[in-house]
FIKEMI-138166 format. One record per residue: x, y, z of N, C-alpha, C, O, CB in turn; residue number from 1. Coordinates in Angstrom, 2 decimals, padded with zeros to 5 digits. Glycine has a CB too. Layout:
! FIKEMI-138166
BAMI        nX        nY        nZ       caX       caY       caZ        cX        cY        cZ        oX        oY        oZ       cbX       cbY       cbZ   pos
BAMI         X         Y         Z         X         Y         Z         X         Y         Z         X         Y         Z         X         Y         Z   NUM
...
//
This chain:
! FIKEMI-138166
BAMI        nX        nY        nZ       caX       caY       caZ        cX        cY        cZ        oX        oY        oZ       cbX       cbY       cbZ   pos
BAMI   -009.67   -012.19   -012.37   -008.74   -010.58   -012.23   -007.83   -010.60   -011.26   -008.06   -011.39   -010.34   -009.61   -009.21   -011.83     1
BAMI   -006.74   -009.86   -011.19   -005.05   -010.29   -009.92   -005.87   -009.22   -008.80   -006.94   -008.62   -008.91   -002.57   -009.40   -010.65     2
BAMI   -005.02   -009.27   -007.88   -005.45   -008.66   -006.77   -003.86   -008.55   -005.69   -003.16   -009.48   -005.30   -006.85   -009.67   -006.13     3
BAMI   -003.71   -007.08   -005.46   -002.25   -006.97   -004.92   -002.26   -006.18   -003.60   -002.40   -004.97   -003.81   -001.25   -006.21   -005.99     4
BAMI   -002.15   -006.49   -002.36   -002.24   -006.08   -001.50   -000.96   -005.62   -001.05   -000.10   -006.47   -001.30   -002.86   -006.75   -000.94     5
BAMI   -000.49   -004.55   -000.46    000.91   -003.96   -000.07    000.24   -002.40    001.09   -000.79   -001.76    001.25    002.01   -003.36   -001.97     6
BAMI    001.30   -002.45    001.50    001.48   -001.13    002.59    002.43   -000.38    002.02    003.40   -000.77    001.37    001.98   -001.44    004.16     7
BAMI    001.93    001.31    002.45    002.74    002.26    001.99    003.35    003.44    003.27    002.61    004.24    003.85    001.85    002.94    000.82     8
BAMI    004.57    003.32    003.49    005.54    004.07    004.38    005.22    005.42    004.45    005.86    006.09    003.65    006.92    003.98    003.94     9
BAMI    004.54    005.96    005.06    004.62    007.68    005.21    005.23    008.14    006.48    004.83    007.86    007.62    003.10    008.42    005.18    10
BAMI    006.20    008.84    006.16    007.19    009.05    007.44    006.85    010.97    007.18    006.75    011.79    006.27    009.39    008.22    007.15    11
BAMI    006.76    010.84    008.97    006.52    011.91    009.06    007.45    012.54    010.56    008.32    011.79    011.01    004.98    011.90    008.98    12
BAMI    007.26    013.61    011.11    008.60    014.36    012.19    007.57    014.57    013.24    006.61    015.04    012.62    009.58    016.13    011.62    13
BAMI    007.28    014.48    014.39    006.60    014.93    015.12    007.07    015.63    016.53    007.67    014.78    017.18    005.89    014.04    015.17    14
BAMI    007.03    016.53    017.03    007.79    017.15    017.63    009.15    016.54    017.96    009.37    015.93    019.00    007.15    017.51    018.56    15
BAMI    010.00    016.74    017.05    011.24    016.47    016.36    011.60    014.64    016.59    012.75    014.21    016.59    012.53    017.61    017.11    16
BAMI    010.54    013.88    016.76    010.90    012.60    016.67    010.23    012.26    014.88    009.26    012.81    014.35    010.15    011.64    018.16    17
BAMI    011.19    011.17    014.26    010.58    010.63    013.22    009.44    009.56    013.64    009.50    008.93    014.70    011.62    010.07    012.38    18
BAMI    008.44    009.41    012.75    007.47    008.23    013.37    007.12    007.98    011.74    007.13    008.79    010.81    005.90    008.73    014.70    19
BAMI    006.79    006.45    011.78    006.72    006.09    010.24    005.28    005.04    010.45    005.27    004.05    011.17    008.44    005.14    009.52    20
BAMI    003.97    005.59    009.55    002.97    005.23    009.73    002.73    004.41    008.58    002.83    004.92    007.46    002.21    006.16    010.03    21
BAMI    002.36    002.99    008.76    002.07    001.96    007.58    000.53    001.91    007.07   -000.38    001.76    007.89    002.46    000.43    008.11    22
BAMI    000.27    002.04    005.67   -001.08    002.15    005.33   -001.20    000.94    004.29   -000.45    000.65    003.36   -001.49    003.67    004.75    23
BAMI   -002.35    000.35    004.72   -002.69   -000.62    003.86   -003.58   -000.65    002.81   -004.80   -000.63    002.95   -002.97   -001.39    004.43    24
BAMI   -002.93   -000.71    001.68   -003.38   -000.63    000.06   -003.94   -001.90   -000.57   -003.53   -002.96   -000.11   -002.11   -000.26   -000.88    25
BAMI   -004.90   -001.93   -001.66   -005.52   -002.68   -002.37   -005.89   -002.56   -003.55   -006.86   -001.85   -003.83   -006.23   -002.90   -001.93    26
BAMI   -005.28   -003.16   -004.35   -005.69   -002.75   -005.83   -006.02   -004.19   -006.82   -006.10   -005.32   -006.35   -004.28   -001.80   -006.56    27
BAMI   -006.16   -003.90   -008.03   -006.69   -005.04   -008.86   -006.80   -004.30   -009.84   -007.12   -003.12   -009.95   -007.94   -005.85   -008.50    28
BAMI   -006.27   -005.73   -011.18   -006.69   -005.49   -012.23   -005.13   -005.16   -013.11   -004.12   -005.86   -013.04   -007.84   -004.36   -012.04    29
BAMI   -005.30   -003.84   -013.96   -004.19   -003.20   -014.46   -003.06   -002.36   -013.26   -001.87   -002.05   -013.37   -004.86   -002.18   -015.51    30
BAMI   -003.91   -002.21   -012.29   -002.94   -001.41   -011.10   -002.26   -002.34   -010.21   -001.25   -002.15   -009.54   -003.81   -000.43   -010.06    31
BAMI   -003.06   -003.47   -010.32   -002.31   -004.70   -009.28   -000.77   -005.06   -010.52    000.42   -004.99   -010.19   -003.83   -006.69   -008.96    32
BAMI   -001.25   -005.39   -011.74    000.09   -005.61   -013.00    001.22   -004.53   -012.85    002.42   -004.81   -012.97   -000.53   -005.39   -014.78    33
BAMI    000.70   -003.15   -012.56    001.64   -002.33   -012.71    002.54   -002.17   -011.38    003.48   -001.39   -011.32    001.05   -001.14   -013.17    34
BAMI    002.10   -003.07   -010.24    002.59   -003.07   -008.52    003.48   -004.35   -008.99    004.70   -004.22   -009.00    001.10   -003.40   -006.91    35
BAMI    003.09   -005.16   -009.25    003.84   -006.20   -009.30    004.96   -006.78   -010.22    005.57   -007.84   -010.06    003.11   -006.84   -009.27    36
BAMI    005.13   -005.51   -011.57    005.95   -005.39   -012.62    007.19   -004.34   -012.51    008.32   -004.35   -013.00    005.09   -005.06   -013.70    37
BAMI    006.53   -003.44   -011.68    007.11   -002.05   -011.83    007.88   -001.80   -010.20    009.00   -001.32   -010.03    005.70   -000.78   -012.26    38
BAMI    007.00   -002.24   -009.18    007.59   -001.72   -007.37    008.30   -002.89   -006.79    008.27   -004.05   -007.19    006.14   -001.33   -006.04    39
BAMI    008.81   -002.49   -005.98    009.51   -003.37   -005.15    009.90   -002.71   -003.58    010.16   -001.51   -003.52    010.82   -003.79   -005.99    40
BAMI    009.93   -003.35   -002.67    009.92   -003.04   -000.92    011.09   -001.60   -001.14    012.21   -001.68   -001.64    010.80   -004.83    000.42    41
BAMI    010.49   -000.47   -000.68    011.38    000.77   -000.74    011.21    001.97   -002.00    011.78    003.05   -002.11    012.84    000.18   -000.85    42
BAMI    010.10    001.27   -002.94    009.74    002.25   -004.27    009.35    003.26   -003.70    008.99    003.11   -002.54    008.64    001.84   -005.34    43
BAMI    009.28    005.00   -004.47    008.58    005.66   -004.11    007.25    005.52   -004.79    007.30    005.04   -005.93    009.13    006.67   -004.10    44
BAMI    006.11    005.83   -004.35    004.94    005.79   -004.98    004.06    006.98   -004.47    004.27    007.67   -003.48    004.33    004.44   -004.78    45
BAMI    002.85    007.09   -005.52    001.57    007.85   -004.87    000.81    007.03   -005.54    000.91    006.47   -006.64    001.23    009.53   -005.08    46
BAMI   -000.17    007.06   -004.50   -001.72    006.04   -004.47   -002.38    007.15   -003.89   -002.13    007.88   -002.93   -001.89    004.35   -003.38    47
BAMI   -003.81    007.06   -005.20   -004.87    007.75   -004.49   -005.83    006.55   -005.13   -005.82    005.77   -006.08   -005.19    009.58   -004.88    48
BAMI   -006.69    006.91   -003.95   -007.98    005.92   -004.14   -009.19    006.83   -002.99   -009.46    008.01   -002.81   -007.50    003.86   -003.49    49
BAMI   -009.68    005.43   -002.37   -010.78    005.60   -001.10   -010.55    004.64   -000.27   -010.07    003.55   -000.57   -012.33    005.52   -001.42    50
BAMI   -010.98    005.13    001.15   -010.58    004.70    001.97   -011.77    003.66    002.65   -012.81    004.25    002.96   -010.03    005.75    002.60    51
BAMI   -011.75    002.28    002.89   -012.61    001.15    002.76   -012.48    000.55    004.06   -011.37    000.37    004.57   -012.27    000.19    001.60    52
BAMI   -013.49    000.25    004.58   -013.26   -000.60    005.75   -014.33   -002.13    005.66   -015.50   -002.23    005.33   -013.65    000.46    007.19    53
BAMI   -013.22   -003.32    006.18   -013.53   -004.39    006.20   -013.83   -004.83    007.66   -013.01   -004.63    008.55   -012.65   -005.02    005.52    54
BAMI   -015.00   -005.43    007.86   -015.47   -005.91    008.86   -015.31   -007.72    009.11   -015.09   -008.48    008.16   -016.82   -005.37    008.76    55
BAMI   -015.43   -008.10    010.28   -015.27   -009.70    010.25   -015.53   -009.88    011.92   -015.33   -009.01    012.78   -013.48   -010.36    009.58    56
BAMI   -016.07   -011.38    012.14   -016.23   -011.83    013.70   -014.77   -013.24    013.54   -014.80   -014.18    012.75   -018.44   -012.64    014.14    57
BAMI   -013.75   -012.98    014.45   -013.02   -014.14    014.88   -014.08   -015.48    015.44   -015.19   -015.53    015.97   -011.98   -013.56    016.11    58
BAMI   -012.89   -016.67    014.92   -013.37   -017.53    015.93   -013.83   -017.58    017.22   -014.88   -018.12    017.58   -012.78   -018.09    016.02    59
BAMI   -012.96   -016.94    018.00   -013.60   -016.40    019.12   -014.72   -015.52    019.53   -015.02   -015.35    020.71   -012.90   -016.00    019.52    60
BAMI   -015.33   -014.95    018.52   -016.32   -013.99    018.32   -016.27   -012.98    018.77   -017.22   -012.38    019.27   -017.28   -014.25    018.58    61
BAMI   -014.76   -012.49    018.64   -014.47   -010.81    018.40   -014.16   -009.98    017.26   -013.18   -010.10    016.52   -013.48   -010.44    019.05    62
BAMI   -015.07   -009.15    017.21   -015.32   -008.19    016.25   -014.27   -007.50    015.86   -013.89   -006.84    016.83   -016.19   -007.39    016.59    63
BAMI   -013.38   -007.24    014.63   -012.72   -006.53    013.83   -013.05   -005.98    012.91   -014.13   -006.19    012.35   -012.05   -006.92    013.52    64
BAMI   -011.96   -004.90    012.46   -012.20   -004.26    011.59   -010.76   -003.71    011.21   -009.77   -003.81    011.93   -013.25   -003.41    011.91    65
BAMI   -010.84   -003.01    009.76   -009.78   -002.88    009.71   -009.75   -001.90    007.93   -010.42   -002.11    006.93   -009.08   -004.43    010.05    66
BAMI   -008.87   -001.05    008.16   -009.01    000.19    007.36   -008.06   -000.08    006.28   -007.07   -000.77    006.52   -008.69    001.58    008.17    67
BAMI   -008.24    000.34    005.22   -007.24    000.20    003.62   -008.01    001.18    002.85   -009.16    001.61    002.98   -007.24   -001.58    002.61    68
BAMI   -006.84    001.46    001.84   -007.21    002.41    000.91   -006.97    001.08   -000.48   -006.20    000.15   -000.73   -006.05    004.11    000.98    69
BAMI   -008.33    001.83   -001.16   -008.40    000.87   -002.13   -008.10    001.75   -003.15   -008.83    002.70   -003.43   -009.66    000.07   -002.27    70
BAMI   -006.54    001.37   -004.04   -006.64    002.39   -004.85   -006.95    001.78   -006.18   -007.12    000.64   -006.60   -005.46    003.23   -004.81    71
BAMI   -006.97    003.55   -006.93   -007.30    003.03   -007.93   -006.57    003.90   -008.91   -006.93    003.95   -010.09   -008.69    002.88   -008.02    72
BAMI   -005.73    004.45   -008.54   -004.55    005.05   -009.18   -003.36    005.02   -008.44   -003.37    005.42   -007.28   -004.77    006.36   -009.51    73
BAMI   -002.03    004.46   -009.12   -000.61    004.22   -008.37    000.13    004.90   -009.39    000.03    004.59   -010.58   -000.05    002.55   -008.06    74
BAMI    000.94    005.91   -008.92    001.92    006.37   -009.92    003.49    006.01   -009.10    003.68    006.04   -007.88    001.62    008.21   -010.32    75
BAMI    004.48    005.69   -010.17    005.71    006.08   -009.42    006.60    007.43   -009.84    006.24    007.73   -010.98    006.60    004.88   -009.54    76
BAMI    007.41    008.17   -009.48    007.38    009.53   -009.70    009.23    009.18   -010.20    010.03    010.05   -010.54    006.80    010.73   -008.08    77
BAMI    009.47    007.88   -010.11    010.93    007.20   -010.26    010.68    006.39   -011.27    009.60    005.82   -011.42    011.56    006.36   -009.03    78
BAMI    011.98    006.26   -012.29    011.59    005.25   -013.30    011.81    003.94   -012.84    012.17    003.64   -011.70    012.28    005.41   -014.55    79
BAMI    011.56    003.09   -013.89    011.83    001.33   -013.30    013.20    001.45   -012.92    013.48    001.16   -011.76    011.68   -000.15   -014.61    80
BAMI    014.11    001.84   -013.71    015.58    001.21   -013.05    015.63    001.94   -011.85    016.41    001.38   -011.07    017.12    001.46   -013.97    81
BAMI    015.10    003.02   -011.35    015.36    003.51   -010.14    014.88    002.75   -009.10    015.44    002.46   -008.04    014.92    004.70   -010.04    82
BAMI    013.49    002.38   -009.61    012.56    001.94   -008.78    013.10    000.20   -008.31    012.61   -000.36   -007.32    011.02    002.13   -009.64    83
BAMI    014.10   -000.44   -009.16    014.15   -001.50   -008.52    015.68   -001.99   -007.78    016.41   -002.96   -007.97    013.63   -002.39   -009.48    84
BAMI    015.72   -000.91   -006.92    016.92   -000.89   -005.89    016.24   -001.35   -004.68    016.82   -001.82   -003.70    017.67    000.62   -005.64    85
BAMI    014.94   -001.19   -004.81    014.28   -001.75   -003.18    014.48   -003.51   -003.58    015.03   -004.01   -004.56    012.00   -001.15   -002.79    86
BAMI    013.63   -004.32   -002.16    013.77   -005.31   -002.81    012.05   -005.92   -002.66    011.16   -005.59   -001.87    015.09   -006.20   -002.23    87
BAMI    012.05   -006.94   -003.77    010.90   -007.34   -004.33    009.99   -007.61   -002.99    010.48   -007.84   -001.89    011.14   -008.61   -005.36    88
BAMI    008.53   -007.56   -003.30    007.71   -008.07   -002.26    007.41   -009.65   -002.18    006.69   -010.10   -001.28    006.49   -007.36   -002.38    89
//
């Protein structure tokens, strides 16, 4: 089964200052195929899913955790040709 990992930029303005937060996402199967075939860097996207956490320990014994969205629905509000303006991942 195909897996794709990607990040979604969420832009906001806080106290007059622009800020971009990068949200890591993962998807499998048909959603992964959609991302590979129709989206590129800079594409507008709507992602729905659940927040997941993975944990591991480094070789040095340091414990790490990672939050990401397990995307079960991905939509593009723009057409395929409009989204192709971005750079392919």
